[in-house]
mmCIF file of the N, C-alpha and C atoms, coordinates in Angstrom:
data_MODEL
# 
_entry.id   MODEL 
# 
loop_
_atom_site.group_PDB 
_atom_site.id 
_atom_site.type_symbol 
_atom_site.label_atom_id 
_atom_site.label_alt_id 
_atom_site.label_comp_id 
_atom_site.label_asym_id 
_atom_site.label_entity_id 
_atom_site.label_seq_id 
_atom_site.pdbx_PDB_ins_code 
_atom_site.Cartn_x 
_atom_site.Cartn_y 
_atom_site.Cartn_z 
_atom_site.occupancy 
_atom_site.B_iso_or_equiv 
_atom_site.pdbx_formal_charge 
_atom_site.auth_seq_id 
_atom_site.auth_comp_id 
_atom_site.auth_asym_id 
_atom_site.auth_atom_id 
_atom_site.pdbx_PDB_model_num 
ATOM 1   N N  . MET A 1 1  ? 120.924 -75.986  76.313 1.00 0.00 ? 1  MET A N  1 
ATOM 2   C CA . MET A 1 1  ? 120.084 -77.043  76.859 1.00 0.00 ? 1  MET A CA 1 
ATOM 3   C C  . MET A 1 1  ? 120.948 -78.084  77.561 1.00 0.00 ? 1  MET A C  1 
ATOM 4   N N  . GLU A 1 2  ? 120.366 -78.629  78.581 1.00 0.00 ? 2  GLU A N  1 
ATOM 5   C CA . GLU A 1 2  ? 121.066 -79.639  79.367 1.00 0.00 ? 2  GLU A CA 1 
ATOM 6   C C  . GLU A 1 2  ? 121.112 -80.967  78.612 1.00 0.00 ? 2  GLU A C  1 
ATOM 7   N N  . GLN A 1 3  ? 122.303 -81.531  78.537 1.00 0.00 ? 3  GLN A N  1 
ATOM 8   C CA . GLN A 1 3  ? 122.447 -82.827  77.882 1.00 0.00 ? 3  GLN A CA 1 
ATOM 9   C C  . GLN A 1 3  ? 122.125 -83.939  78.875 1.00 0.00 ? 3  GLN A C  1 
ATOM 10  N N  . LYS A 1 4  ? 121.341 -84.898  78.392 1.00 0.00 ? 4  LYS A N  1 
ATOM 11  C CA . LYS A 1 4  ? 120.930 -86.032  79.213 1.00 0.00 ? 4  LYS A CA 1 
ATOM 12  C C  . LYS A 1 4  ? 121.497 -87.293  78.594 1.00 0.00 ? 4  LYS A C  1 
ATOM 13  N N  . LYS A 1 5  ? 121.499 -88.383  79.348 1.00 0.00 ? 5  LYS A N  1 
ATOM 14  C CA . LYS A 1 5  ? 121.977 -89.665  78.837 1.00 0.00 ? 5  LYS A CA 1 
ATOM 15  C C  . LYS A 1 5  ? 120.997 -90.767  79.221 1.00 0.00 ? 5  LYS A C  1 
ATOM 16  N N  . ILE A 1 6  ? 120.834 -91.712  78.305 1.00 0.00 ? 6  ILE A N  1 
ATOM 17  C CA . ILE A 1 6  ? 119.932 -92.835  78.515 1.00 0.00 ? 6  ILE A CA 1 
ATOM 18  C C  . ILE A 1 6  ? 120.524 -94.043  77.798 1.00 0.00 ? 6  ILE A C  1 
ATOM 19  N N  . TYR A 1 7  ? 120.171 -95.225  78.276 1.00 0.00 ? 7  TYR A N  1 
ATOM 20  C CA . TYR A 1 7  ? 120.590 -96.444  77.586 1.00 0.00 ? 7  TYR A CA 1 
ATOM 21  C C  . TYR A 1 7  ? 119.456 -96.943  76.698 1.00 0.00 ? 7  TYR A C  1 
ATOM 22  N N  . ILE A 1 8  ? 119.797 -97.176  75.432 1.00 0.00 ? 8  ILE A N  1 
ATOM 23  C CA . ILE A 1 8  ? 118.871 -97.742  74.455 1.00 0.00 ? 8  ILE A CA 1 
ATOM 24  C C  . ILE A 1 8  ? 119.608 -98.890  73.773 1.00 0.00 ? 8  ILE A C  1 
ATOM 25  N N  . CYS A 1 9  ? 119.038 -100.076 73.797 1.00 0.00 ? 9  CYS A N  1 
ATOM 26  C CA . CYS A 1 9  ? 119.678 -101.263 73.196 1.00 0.00 ? 9  CYS A CA 1 
ATOM 27  C C  . CYS A 1 9  ? 121.094 -101.451 73.735 1.00 0.00 ? 9  CYS A C  1 
ATOM 28  N N  . ASN A 1 10 ? 121.260 -101.249 75.029 1.00 0.00 ? 10 ASN A N  1 
ATOM 29  C CA . ASN A 1 10 ? 122.554 -101.396 75.711 1.00 0.00 ? 10 ASN A CA 1 
ATOM 30  C C  . ASN A 1 10 ? 123.615 -100.412 75.239 1.00 0.00 ? 10 ASN A C  1 
ATOM 31  N N  . ASN A 1 11 ? 123.193 -99.308  74.640 1.00 0.00 ? 11 ASN A N  1 
ATOM 32  C CA . ASN A 1 11 ? 124.105 -98.249  74.207 1.00 0.00 ? 11 ASN A CA 1 
ATOM 33  C C  . ASN A 1 11 ? 123.746 -96.960  74.930 1.00 0.00 ? 11 ASN A C  1 
ATOM 34  N N  . GLN A 1 12 ? 124.747 -96.286  75.470 1.00 0.00 ? 12 GLN A N  1 
ATOM 35  C CA . GLN A 1 12 ? 124.487 -95.005  76.109 1.00 0.00 ? 12 GLN A CA 1 
ATOM 36  C C  . GLN A 1 12 ? 124.348 -93.929  75.029 1.00 0.00 ? 12 GLN A C  1 
ATOM 37  N N  . VAL A 1 13 ? 123.257 -93.163  75.119 1.00 0.00 ? 13 VAL A N  1 
ATOM 38  C CA . VAL A 1 13 ? 122.935 -92.157  74.116 1.00 0.00 ? 13 VAL A CA 1 
ATOM 39  C C  . VAL A 1 13 ? 122.779 -90.805  74.803 1.00 0.00 ? 13 VAL A C  1 
ATOM 40  N N  . ALA A 1 14 ? 123.478 -89.789  74.266 1.00 0.00 ? 14 ALA A N  1 
ATOM 41  C CA . ALA A 1 14 ? 123.341 -88.421  74.768 1.00 0.00 ? 14 ALA A CA 1 
ATOM 42  C C  . ALA A 1 14 ? 122.291 -87.702  73.919 1.00 0.00 ? 14 ALA A C  1 
ATOM 43  N N  . TYR A 1 15 ? 121.481 -86.870  74.577 1.00 0.00 ? 15 TYR A N  1 
ATOM 44  C CA . TYR A 1 15 ? 120.426 -86.123  73.885 1.00 0.00 ? 15 TYR A CA 1 
ATOM 45  C C  . TYR A 1 15 ? 120.019 -84.928  74.724 1.00 0.00 ? 15 TYR A C  1 
ATOM 46  N N  . THR A 1 16 ? 119.236 -84.041  74.144 1.00 0.00 ? 16 THR A N  1 
ATOM 47  C CA . THR A 1 16 ? 118.645 -82.928  74.887 1.00 0.00 ? 16 THR A CA 1 
ATOM 48  C C  . THR A 1 16 ? 117.129 -83.053  74.771 1.00 0.00 ? 16 THR A C  1 
ATOM 49  N N  . ASP A 1 17 ? 116.398 -82.155  75.405 1.00 0.00 ? 17 ASP A N  1 
ATOM 50  C CA . ASP A 1 17 ? 114.932 -82.199  75.335 1.00 0.00 ? 17 ASP A CA 1 
ATOM 51  C C  . ASP A 1 17 ? 114.427 -82.100  73.894 1.00 0.00 ? 17 ASP A C  1 
ATOM 52  N N  . THR A 1 18 ? 115.196 -81.499  73.014 1.00 0.00 ? 18 THR A N  1 
ATOM 53  C CA . THR A 1 18 ? 114.818 -81.376  71.606 1.00 0.00 ? 18 THR A CA 1 
ATOM 54  C C  . THR A 1 18 ? 114.675 -82.741  70.941 1.00 0.00 ? 18 THR A C  1 
ATOM 55  N N  . GLU A 1 19 ? 115.401 -83.739  71.446 1.00 0.00 ? 19 GLU A N  1 
ATOM 56  C CA . GLU A 1 19 ? 115.385 -85.075  70.854 1.00 0.00 ? 19 GLU A CA 1 
ATOM 57  C C  . GLU A 1 19 ? 114.579 -86.092  71.665 1.00 0.00 ? 19 GLU A C  1 
ATOM 58  N N  . LYS A 1 20 ? 113.763 -85.644  72.608 1.00 0.00 ? 20 LYS A N  1 
ATOM 59  C CA . LYS A 1 20 ? 113.039 -86.602  73.451 1.00 0.00 ? 20 LYS A CA 1 
ATOM 60  C C  . LYS A 1 20 ? 112.096 -87.489  72.643 1.00 0.00 ? 20 LYS A C  1 
ATOM 61  N N  . GLU A 1 21 ? 111.550 -86.970  71.538 1.00 0.00 ? 21 GLU A N  1 
ATOM 62  C CA . GLU A 1 21 ? 110.695 -87.797  70.682 1.00 0.00 ? 21 GLU A CA 1 
ATOM 63  C C  . GLU A 1 21 ? 111.489 -88.940  70.046 1.00 0.00 ? 21 GLU A C  1 
ATOM 64  N N  . ALA A 1 22 ? 112.735 -88.662  69.678 1.00 0.00 ? 22 ALA A N  1 
ATOM 65  C CA . ALA A 1 22 ? 113.596 -89.696  69.093 1.00 0.00 ? 22 ALA A CA 1 
ATOM 66  C C  . ALA A 1 22 ? 113.926 -90.767  70.122 1.00 0.00 ? 22 ALA A C  1 
ATOM 67  N N  . VAL A 1 23 ? 114.138 -90.366  71.357 1.00 0.00 ? 23 VAL A N  1 
ATOM 68  C CA . VAL A 1 23 ? 114.405 -91.329  72.430 1.00 0.00 ? 23 VAL A CA 1 
ATOM 69  C C  . VAL A 1 23 ? 113.198 -92.249  72.600 1.00 0.00 ? 23 VAL A C  1 
ATOM 70  N N  . PHE A 1 24 ? 112.007 -91.662  72.652 1.00 0.00 ? 24 PHE A N  1 
ATOM 71  C CA . PHE A 1 24 ? 110.790 -92.474  72.781 1.00 0.00 ? 24 PHE A CA 1 
ATOM 72  C C  . PHE A 1 24 ? 110.663 -93.431  71.599 1.00 0.00 ? 24 PHE A C  1 
ATOM 73  N N  . TYR A 1 25 ? 110.894 -92.931  70.390 1.00 0.00 ? 25 TYR A N  1 
ATOM 74  C CA . TYR A 1 25 ? 110.764 -93.747  69.186 1.00 0.00 ? 25 TYR A CA 1 
ATOM 75  C C  . TYR A 1 25 ? 111.723 -94.939  69.228 1.00 0.00 ? 25 TYR A C  1 
ATOM 76  N N  . LEU A 1 26 ? 112.986 -94.694  69.541 1.00 0.00 ? 26 LEU A N  1 
ATOM 77  C CA . LEU A 1 26 ? 113.980 -95.776  69.553 1.00 0.00 ? 26 LEU A CA 1 
ATOM 78  C C  . LEU A 1 26 ? 113.763 -96.745  70.717 1.00 0.00 ? 26 LEU A C  1 
ATOM 79  N N  . LYS A 1 27 ? 113.356 -96.215  71.863 1.00 0.00 ? 27 LYS A N  1 
ATOM 80  C CA . LYS A 1 27 ? 113.264 -97.049  73.072 1.00 0.00 ? 27 LYS A CA 1 
ATOM 81  C C  . LYS A 1 27 ? 111.911 -97.737  73.235 1.00 0.00 ? 27 LYS A C  1 
ATOM 82  N N  . GLU A 1 28 ? 110.835 -97.043  72.873 1.00 0.00 ? 28 GLU A N  1 
ATOM 83  C CA . GLU A 1 28 ? 109.500 -97.553  73.162 1.00 0.00 ? 28 GLU A CA 1 
ATOM 84  C C  . GLU A 1 28 ? 108.706 -97.990  71.926 1.00 0.00 ? 28 GLU A C  1 
ATOM 85  N N  . ASP A 1 29 ? 108.861 -97.262  70.835 1.00 0.00 ? 29 ASP A N  1 
ATOM 86  C CA . ASP A 1 29 ? 108.028 -97.519  69.657 1.00 0.00 ? 29 ASP A CA 1 
ATOM 87  C C  . ASP A 1 29 ? 108.571 -98.674  68.805 1.00 0.00 ? 29 ASP A C  1 
ATOM 88  N N  . LEU A 1 30 ? 109.871 -98.710  68.626 1.00 0.00 ? 30 LEU A N  1 
ATOM 89  C CA . LEU A 1 30 ? 110.487 -99.773  67.830 1.00 0.00 ? 30 LEU A CA 1 
ATOM 90  C C  . LEU A 1 30 ? 110.836 -100.973 68.709 1.00 0.00 ? 30 LEU A C  1 
ATOM 91  N N  . SER A 1 31 ? 110.903 -102.137 68.092 1.00 0.00 ? 31 SER A N  1 
ATOM 92  C CA . SER A 1 31 ? 111.437 -103.291 68.818 1.00 0.00 ? 31 SER A CA 1 
ATOM 93  C C  . SER A 1 31 ? 112.949 -103.097 68.947 1.00 0.00 ? 31 SER A C  1 
ATOM 94  N N  . SER A 1 32 ? 113.567 -103.812 69.861 1.00 0.00 ? 32 SER A N  1 
ATOM 95  C CA . SER A 1 32 ? 115.017 -103.658 70.031 1.00 0.00 ? 32 SER A CA 1 
ATOM 96  C C  . SER A 1 32 ? 115.759 -104.063 68.759 1.00 0.00 ? 32 SER A C  1 
ATOM 97  N N  . ASP A 1 33 ? 115.265 -105.060 68.030 1.00 0.00 ? 33 ASP A N  1 
ATOM 98  C CA . ASP A 1 33 ? 115.903 -105.458 66.771 1.00 0.00 ? 33 ASP A CA 1 
ATOM 99  C C  . ASP A 1 33 ? 115.813 -104.348 65.728 1.00 0.00 ? 33 ASP A C  1 
ATOM 100 N N  . GLU A 1 34 ? 114.671 -103.669 65.672 1.00 0.00 ? 34 GLU A N  1 
ATOM 101 C CA . GLU A 1 34 ? 114.504 -102.570 64.715 1.00 0.00 ? 34 GLU A CA 1 
ATOM 102 C C  . GLU A 1 34 ? 115.408 -101.392 65.081 1.00 0.00 ? 34 GLU A C  1 
ATOM 103 N N  . ALA A 1 35 ? 115.462 -101.039 66.351 1.00 0.00 ? 35 ALA A N  1 
ATOM 104 C CA . ALA A 1 35 ? 116.285 -99.917  66.793 1.00 0.00 ? 35 ALA A CA 1 
ATOM 105 C C  . ALA A 1 35 ? 117.772 -100.219 66.624 1.00 0.00 ? 35 ALA A C  1 
ATOM 106 N N  . ARG A 1 36 ? 118.143 -101.459 66.852 1.00 0.00 ? 36 ARG A N  1 
ATOM 107 C CA . ARG A 1 36 ? 119.557 -101.845 66.768 1.00 0.00 ? 36 ARG A CA 1 
ATOM 108 C C  . ARG A 1 36 ? 120.141 -101.572 65.379 1.00 0.00 ? 36 ARG A C  1 
ATOM 109 N N  . VAL A 1 37 ? 119.315 -101.618 64.346 1.00 0.00 ? 37 VAL A N  1 
ATOM 110 C CA . VAL A 1 37 ? 119.772 -101.335 62.978 1.00 0.00 ? 37 VAL A CA 1 
ATOM 111 C C  . VAL A 1 37 ? 120.385 -99.933  62.900 1.00 0.00 ? 37 VAL A C  1 
ATOM 112 N N  . PHE A 1 38 ? 119.760 -98.958  63.549 1.00 0.00 ? 38 PHE A N  1 
ATOM 113 C CA . PHE A 1 38 ? 120.282 -97.588  63.521 1.00 0.00 ? 38 PHE A CA 1 
ATOM 114 C C  . PHE A 1 38 ? 121.605 -97.488  64.271 1.00 0.00 ? 38 PHE A C  1 
ATOM 115 N N  . PHE A 1 39 ? 121.722 -98.191  65.378 1.00 0.00 ? 39 PHE A N  1 
ATOM 116 C CA . PHE A 1 39 ? 122.979 -98.178  66.126 1.00 0.00 ? 39 PHE A CA 1 
ATOM 117 C C  . PHE A 1 39 ? 124.101 -98.851  65.332 1.00 0.00 ? 39 PHE A C  1 
ATOM 118 N N  . ASP A 1 40 ? 123.774 -99.950  64.671 1.00 0.00 ? 40 ASP A N  1 
ATOM 119 C CA . ASP A 1 40 ? 124.779 -100.645 63.852 1.00 0.00 ? 40 ASP A CA 1 
ATOM 120 C C  . ASP A 1 40 ? 125.247 -99.762  62.706 1.00 0.00 ? 40 ASP A C  1 
ATOM 121 N N  . GLN A 1 41 ? 124.306 -99.076  62.051 1.00 0.00 ? 41 GLN A N  1 
ATOM 122 C CA . GLN A 1 41 ? 124.685 -98.200  60.950 1.00 0.00 ? 41 GLN A CA 1 
ATOM 123 C C  . GLN A 1 41 ? 125.513 -97.020  61.439 1.00 0.00 ? 41 GLN A C  1 
ATOM 124 N N  . ALA A 1 42 ? 125.110 -96.413  62.551 1.00 0.00 ? 42 ALA A N  1 
ATOM 125 C CA . ALA A 1 42 ? 125.862 -95.282  63.092 1.00 0.00 ? 42 ALA A CA 1 
ATOM 126 C C  . ALA A 1 42 ? 127.282 -95.718  63.475 1.00 0.00 ? 42 ALA A C  1 
ATOM 127 N N  . ARG A 1 43 ? 127.395 -96.891  64.050 1.00 0.00 ? 43 ARG A N  1 
ATOM 128 C CA . ARG A 1 43 ? 128.710 -97.404  64.441 1.00 0.00 ? 43 ARG A CA 1 
ATOM 129 C C  . ARG A 1 43 ? 129.584 -97.642  63.193 1.00 0.00 ? 43 ARG A C  1 
ATOM 130 N N  . ALA A 1 44 ? 128.992 -98.164  62.129 1.00 0.00 ? 44 ALA A N  1 
ATOM 131 C CA . ALA A 1 44 ? 129.743 -98.485  60.911 1.00 0.00 ? 44 ALA A CA 1 
ATOM 132 C C  . ALA A 1 44 ? 130.065 -97.249  60.060 1.00 0.00 ? 44 ALA A C  1 
ATOM 133 N N  . LYS A 1 45 ? 129.123 -96.289  60.005 1.00 0.00 ? 45 LYS A N  1 
ATOM 134 C CA . LYS A 1 45 ? 129.277 -95.163  59.073 1.00 0.00 ? 45 LYS A CA 1 
ATOM 135 C C  . LYS A 1 45 ? 129.438 -93.810  59.745 1.00 0.00 ? 45 LYS A C  1 
ATOM 136 N N  . GLY A 1 46 ? 129.296 -93.762  61.068 1.00 0.00 ? 46 GLY A N  1 
ATOM 137 C CA . GLY A 1 46 ? 129.432 -92.494  61.777 1.00 0.00 ? 46 GLY A CA 1 
ATOM 138 C C  . GLY A 1 46 ? 128.109 -91.818  62.083 1.00 0.00 ? 46 GLY A C  1 
ATOM 139 N N  . SER A 1 47 ? 127.051 -92.184  61.327 1.00 0.00 ? 47 SER A N  1 
ATOM 140 C CA . SER A 1 47 ? 125.731 -91.609  61.600 1.00 0.00 ? 47 SER A CA 1 
ATOM 141 C C  . SER A 1 47 ? 124.655 -92.447  60.935 1.00 0.00 ? 47 SER A C  1 
ATOM 142 N N  . ALA A 1 48 ? 123.445 -92.288  61.448 1.00 0.00 ? 48 ALA A N  1 
ATOM 143 C CA . ALA A 1 48 ? 122.276 -92.950  60.870 1.00 0.00 ? 48 ALA A CA 1 
ATOM 144 C C  . ALA A 1 48 ? 121.107 -91.977  60.948 1.00 0.00 ? 48 ALA A C  1 
ATOM 145 N N  . GLN A 1 49 ? 120.498 -91.680  59.813 1.00 0.00 ? 49 GLN A N  1 
ATOM 146 C CA . GLN A 1 49 ? 119.354 -90.787  59.776 1.00 0.00 ? 49 GLN A CA 1 
ATOM 147 C C  . GLN A 1 49 ? 118.067 -91.605  59.843 1.00 0.00 ? 49 GLN A C  1 
ATOM 148 N N  . PHE A 1 50 ? 117.073 -91.051  60.536 1.00 0.00 ? 50 PHE A N  1 
ATOM 149 C CA . PHE A 1 50 ? 115.771 -91.711  60.623 1.00 0.00 ? 50 PHE A CA 1 
ATOM 150 C C  . PHE A 1 50 ? 114.709 -90.673  60.924 1.00 0.00 ? 50 PHE A C  1 
ATOM 151 N N  . GLU A 1 51 ? 113.463 -91.074  60.765 1.00 0.00 ? 51 GLU A N  1 
ATOM 152 C CA . GLU A 1 51 ? 112.356 -90.209  61.159 1.00 0.00 ? 51 GLU A CA 1 
ATOM 153 C C  . GLU A 1 51 ? 111.357 -91.036  61.956 1.00 0.00 ? 51 GLU A C  1 
ATOM 154 N N  . ASP A 1 52 ? 110.680 -90.361  62.876 1.00 0.00 ? 52 ASP A N  1 
ATOM 155 C CA . ASP A 1 52 ? 109.707 -91.062  63.713 1.00 0.00 ? 52 ASP A CA 1 
ATOM 156 C C  . ASP A 1 52 ? 108.356 -91.122  62.995 1.00 0.00 ? 52 ASP A C  1 
ATOM 157 N N  . ASP A 1 53 ? 107.359 -91.628  63.671 1.00 0.00 ? 53 ASP A N  1 
ATOM 158 C CA . ASP A 1 53 ? 106.032 -91.804  63.066 1.00 0.00 ? 53 ASP A CA 1 
ATOM 159 C C  . ASP A 1 53 ? 105.352 -90.490  62.711 1.00 0.00 ? 53 ASP A C  1 
ATOM 160 N N  . ASN A 1 54 ? 105.836 -89.383  63.261 1.00 0.00 ? 54 ASN A N  1 
ATOM 161 C CA . ASN A 1 54 ? 105.257 -88.071  62.972 1.00 0.00 ? 54 ASN A CA 1 
ATOM 162 C C  . ASN A 1 54 ? 106.124 -87.264  62.009 1.00 0.00 ? 54 ASN A C  1 
ATOM 163 N N  . ASP A 1 55 ? 106.992 -87.959  61.280 1.00 0.00 ? 55 ASP A N  1 
ATOM 164 C CA . ASP A 1 55 ? 107.859 -87.350  60.262 1.00 0.00 ? 55 ASP A CA 1 
ATOM 165 C C  . ASP A 1 55 ? 108.879 -86.354  60.816 1.00 0.00 ? 55 ASP A C  1 
ATOM 166 N N  . ARG A 1 56 ? 109.175 -86.435  62.103 1.00 0.00 ? 56 ARG A N  1 
ATOM 167 C CA . ARG A 1 56 ? 110.264 -85.628  62.668 1.00 0.00 ? 56 ARG A CA 1 
ATOM 168 C C  . ARG A 1 56 ? 111.566 -86.338  62.324 1.00 0.00 ? 56 ARG A C  1 
ATOM 169 N N  . GLN A 1 57 ? 112.539 -85.574  61.865 1.00 0.00 ? 57 GLN A N  1 
ATOM 170 C CA . GLN A 1 57 ? 113.786 -86.160  61.377 1.00 0.00 ? 57 GLN A CA 1 
ATOM 171 C C  . GLN A 1 57 ? 114.912 -85.997  62.385 1.00 0.00 ? 57 GLN A C  1 
ATOM 172 N N  . PHE A 1 58 ? 115.656 -87.093  62.559 1.00 0.00 ? 58 PHE A N  1 
ATOM 173 C CA . PHE A 1 58 ? 116.747 -87.138  63.528 1.00 0.00 ? 58 PHE A CA 1 
ATOM 174 C C  . PHE A 1 58 ? 117.965 -87.827  62.925 1.00 0.00 ? 58 PHE A C  1 
ATOM 175 N N  . THR A 1 59 ? 119.115 -87.589  63.542 1.00 0.00 ? 59 THR A N  1 
ATOM 176 C CA . THR A 1 59 ? 120.340 -88.295  63.185 1.00 0.00 ? 59 THR A CA 1 
ATOM 177 C C  . THR A 1 59 ? 120.962 -88.832  64.461 1.00 0.00 ? 59 THR A C  1 
ATOM 178 N N  . LEU A 1 60 ? 121.366 -90.088  64.408 1.00 0.00 ? 60 LEU A N  1 
ATOM 179 C CA . LEU A 1 60 ? 122.098 -90.725  65.487 1.00 0.00 ? 60 LEU A CA 1 
ATOM 180 C C  . LEU A 1 60 ? 123.562 -90.744  65.078 1.00 0.00 ? 60 LEU A C  1 
ATOM 181 N N  . PHE A 1 61 ? 124.393 -90.017  65.804 1.00 0.00 ? 61 PHE A N  1 
ATOM 182 C CA . PHE A 1 61 ? 125.823 -89.938  65.510 1.00 0.00 ? 61 PHE A CA 1 
ATOM 183 C C  . PHE A 1 61 ? 126.593 -90.892  66.412 1.00 0.00 ? 61 PHE A C  1 
ATOM 184 N N  . TYR A 1 62 ? 127.713 -91.390  65.903 1.00 0.00 ? 62 TYR A N  1 
ATOM 185 C CA . TYR A 1 62 ? 128.616 -92.235  66.693 1.00 0.00 ? 62 TYR A CA 1 
ATOM 186 C C  . TYR A 1 62 ? 130.041 -91.746  66.479 1.00 0.00 ? 62 TYR A C  1 
ATOM 187 N N  . SER A 1 63 ? 130.741 -91.501  67.580 1.00 0.00 ? 63 SER A N  1 
ATOM 188 C CA . SER A 1 63 ? 132.133 -91.067  67.507 1.00 0.00 ? 63 SER A CA 1 
ATOM 189 C C  . SER A 1 63 ? 132.834 -91.414  68.809 1.00 0.00 ? 63 SER A C  1 
ATOM 190 N N  . ASN A 1 64 ? 133.970 -92.049  68.693 1.00 0.00 ? 64 ASN A N  1 
ATOM 191 C CA . ASN A 1 64 ? 134.798 -92.385  69.860 1.00 0.00 ? 64 ASN A CA 1 
ATOM 192 C C  . ASN A 1 64 ? 134.019 -93.120  70.943 1.00 0.00 ? 64 ASN A C  1 
ATOM 193 N N  . GLY A 1 65 ? 133.157 -94.039  70.532 1.00 0.00 ? 65 GLY A N  1 
ATOM 194 C CA . GLY A 1 65 ? 132.408 -94.848  71.485 1.00 0.00 ? 65 GLY A CA 1 
ATOM 195 C C  . GLY A 1 65 ? 131.166 -94.195  72.060 1.00 0.00 ? 65 GLY A C  1 
ATOM 196 N N  . LEU A 1 66 ? 130.813 -93.002  71.574 1.00 0.00 ? 66 LEU A N  1 
ATOM 197 C CA . LEU A 1 66 ? 129.657 -92.282  72.103 1.00 0.00 ? 66 LEU A CA 1 
ATOM 198 C C  . LEU A 1 66 ? 128.590 -92.089  71.034 1.00 0.00 ? 66 LEU A C  1 
ATOM 199 N N  . PHE A 1 67 ? 127.331 -92.315  71.406 1.00 0.00 ? 67 PHE A N  1 
ATOM 200 C CA . PHE A 1 67 ? 126.191 -92.048  70.534 1.00 0.00 ? 67 PHE A CA 1 
ATOM 201 C C  . PHE A 1 67 ? 125.551 -90.732  70.959 1.00 0.00 ? 67 PHE A C  1 
ATOM 202 N N  . THR A 1 68 ? 125.150 -89.919  69.977 1.00 0.00 ? 68 THR A N  1 
ATOM 203 C CA . THR A 1 68 ? 124.478 -88.656  70.240 1.00 0.00 ? 68 THR A CA 1 
ATOM 204 C C  . THR A 1 68 ? 123.319 -88.498  69.269 1.00 0.00 ? 68 THR A C  1 
ATOM 205 N N  . LEU A 1 69 ? 122.173 -88.092  69.781 1.00 0.00 ? 69 LEU A N  1 
ATOM 206 C CA . LEU A 1 69 ? 120.997 -87.823  68.956 1.00 0.00 ? 69 LEU A CA 1 
ATOM 207 C C  . LEU A 1 69 ? 120.907 -86.329  68.672 1.00 0.00 ? 69 LEU A C  1 
ATOM 208 N N  . ARG A 1 70 ? 120.565 -85.992  67.428 1.00 0.00 ? 70 ARG A N  1 
ATOM 209 C CA . ARG A 1 70 ? 120.336 -84.596  67.054 1.00 0.00 ? 70 ARG A CA 1 
ATOM 210 C C  . ARG A 1 70 ? 119.128 -84.519  66.129 1.00 0.00 ? 70 ARG A C  1 
ATOM 211 N N  . LYS A 1 71 ? 118.314 -83.502  66.340 1.00 0.00 ? 71 LYS A N  1 
ATOM 212 C CA . LYS A 1 71 ? 117.169 -83.251  65.463 1.00 0.00 ? 71 LYS A CA 1 
ATOM 213 C C  . LYS A 1 71 ? 117.672 -82.553  64.201 1.00 0.00 ? 71 LYS A C  1 
ATOM 214 N N  . ARG A 1 72 ? 117.107 -82.944  63.057 1.00 0.00 ? 72 ARG A N  1 
ATOM 215 C CA . ARG A 1 72 ? 117.479 -82.286  61.791 1.00 0.00 ? 72 ARG A CA 1 
ATOM 216 C C  . ARG A 1 72 ? 116.421 -81.278  61.402 1.00 0.00 ? 72 ARG A C  1 
# 
């Protein structure tokens, strides 16, 4: 799958079509303050797990200045 990139809360995030629901959830459904919590945790611990309103589970990874979304 083709990897795409988008900015969410001023952070560049890599994802594929498999994670498009997570992109919508972080960018559109949550407030920027709510979404920023996941970015802060991923930056501090290397990853942050979350689920969207439809119980789909995702992980936001952080490594070497890059954020990546993956479906679990």
